N, C-alpha and C positions, 0 to 999 in steps of 0.2 A: 365247435362241434366237429368231430371226426366221424366218418362213415365206416361201418364195419367192413364192407366190401362194395363192389360195383352194383351187385344186385340189390343190396340193402339201400344203396343210394337211389337206385331206380324206383324202388317202391315208394320212397319219400317223394321223389320227383313226380311220380304218377299222381300222388294225392293232390299236388299243386296244379296238375293239368286236368283234373277231373271234369272241368267245365267244357272241355273239348270233346267229350264222349259223343255228344249229339251232333257234332259237325262232320261226321264221317271222315275222321282223320287218317292219314297214312303216317307211320312212324319209320324214320330212317336212322339207323345207327351208324356211327363212323367207326369202321374197323381200325384196330380190333377192340380196344378198350371200351368204346362206346356201345358195342352191341349188347353186352350183358345188361347195361343200364337201360337201353332201348327195349330189350325184351320184356322187362318188367313193366315199362310204360305201355307197350303195345298190348300186353295181356290185360292190364287194368282198364284200358280204353276200348278193349275189344276191337283193335285196329290191326290192319295188315302190317307186317314188319318186313323191311328190306334193308339192304346196306347201301350206303353212299360212300364210295371209295374216294378218299382224298389222301394225299401224301405230303407230309411236311418236307420242306427243303431246308435241311440242316446246315448250319455254318460248319465248314469242314473241320475247324479246330475245336468246335463245341457243338456237336450234332444235336444236342437237346434244344439248342437255341435256333428257332426257325427264322430264316430270312424270307420265307414265302411258302407257298403250297401249290400243289397241282390237284386238279379234279378231273372227273370224267368229262368227256366231250371237249377236251382241249383247254379247259379252264386253267389259267395260271395267274396267281396272285403274288405280288412281291411286297415285302415290308421295307419301305425306304429307310425308316429309322434304324432297323437292325443292319441293313446293308451298309449304311453310312458308318455306324459304330464299329462294325466288325471288319470292314475293309475287304469284303469278299470280291474278288475280281470277276470280270465277265467270263473268263476262261473257267474259273472255279465254279461259277454258277452253272455253266453249260454241262460240266461233268456231273454235278449233283443232279441236275434236272434230268439228264439222260438216264441215270441209274434209277431215279425215282419214278420216271415215266414207265420204265420196264416193269418195276415192281408193282406199280398201280395196275397195269394190265394183267399181271399175274394174279393179283388179289381179286380183281373183278371176276376173272374166270374161276378161281378157287372158291370164292364165297358164294357165288350164285349157282354153281353146279349145273349150268345149262338153263336155269330158269330165267325167264324174261324179267326185266325190272318192272316194278309196280308202276302203273300209269299214274301220273301226277297232275295232269291237266285238269284245272278247275277244282283241285282238292286243297284242303288244309293239310299242310305237311309239317310234321314235327321232327326237327333234326336234333338228334341226341348224341352227346359225347360224355365222357367221364369227367371232363373239366376243361377249362380254358387256360391257355398259357399266353402266347402272343396273339391268339385269335386268327392266325393266318388260315388254318385248316377250316375253321368255322366260316370264315369269309368266303373261301373257295366253295364250300358246301352250299352256302346261300346262293352263290352265283349259278352253280349247276342246277339247283332246284328251280330257281327263277327261270332259267333257260328252258326247263322242261315243262313250263306252263303252270306251276303252282299258283293257286289263287291267293293263298295266305301262307306265310312261313313263320313258324314258331321255333325259335332256337332254345333248347332246354338243356341245362347242365347243372350238376350238383354244386360246383364251385368255380370261381374265376375272379380275376382282378376287377375292381370297380371300374377302372378306366377302360378296360377292354369291353366289359359289358355295356358301358355307355356308348362306345364306338359302334358296336355291332347292332345297337338299336337303330342305327341308320341304314342297316342292310336287311334285317329281318323285320317283319311286322310286329313281332313281340319277342322279347327275350325273357326267359324265366331262369333265374339263377338262385338256388337255395341259399348260397353263401357268397355274396359279393364282398371281397376283402380289399382294403387299400394296398396291402402287401401280401401277396399270395405265397411266395417261395416257390415250391414245386407242387404240382397237383397231387402227386403221391403222398405228400406229407399230410393230406387231409383224409387219408384212408388208413385204417388199421391193417387191412390186407389189400395191397396193390400189386399182387402177383400178375405178371404179364399174361394177357389173354392170348391163347393160341388160335391158329387157324382152325384147328379141329373143334374148339369150343364154339367159334363163330358159326361154322357150318352146322354144328349140332343144334344150336339155338335157333337158327333160321329154319332148319328142317322141322324142329319141334313146333315152331310158331305156325308153320303150314299145316301140320297134323292137327293142331288144337284149334284151328280157326273156327270161329262161330259158324254154324250151318246157315245162319241168317245173313252172313256177310258174303258178298261175291268173292270169287277167287282173286288172288293177288294180281293175276295177269289180266283180269277183266278191265275193260275200258269203263271209266265213269260215265254217268248219264250224259254229261256235257259233251262227250266225244262221240256219242252214238247218233 
């Protein structure tokens, strides 16, 4: 099964996550491609939407292959298998990490537009991306969210490799993957339209989510009851 586009995948994913509606969840999209998917999930669950910025650390000679990932709050995750196979030196790692840390900070500023991050302490947090490849960014995301006090972490994606889904079940409390495949290929191969998501689209979806938030739901920057 191929998805029409990211938002169509998000609507299908939301159907699988419907049981979370009554748990007062927070939905976090991984920019950029995960945000259109997360937007549909947040709308369906009547949940606040925010971004969780993580950056893949790409092998210099093959940038699509991640040897690790960086997350907010100084989180750094390395994939030892990829490092061993690719032979990336410590010096090369340092160059990639410096560039990606700079880009991470830029995207945090651009995506949130001055808004405070949604409080996560004591909450059920749904981390959403458009698919899994090596799992490094998802792993970094889980570490960031755990560090921010989430009570329960649900990682939700439309598609990913069976082996990676199994590994991430050791980091998240629950992993929901619509299509777990023994041999994935590329994430984009499972979409009819996998056009790159722009920063403009990300900021527009986040702003729209704030405007259309349920009047019965506290503002995204409010502290949950457990923090009051």
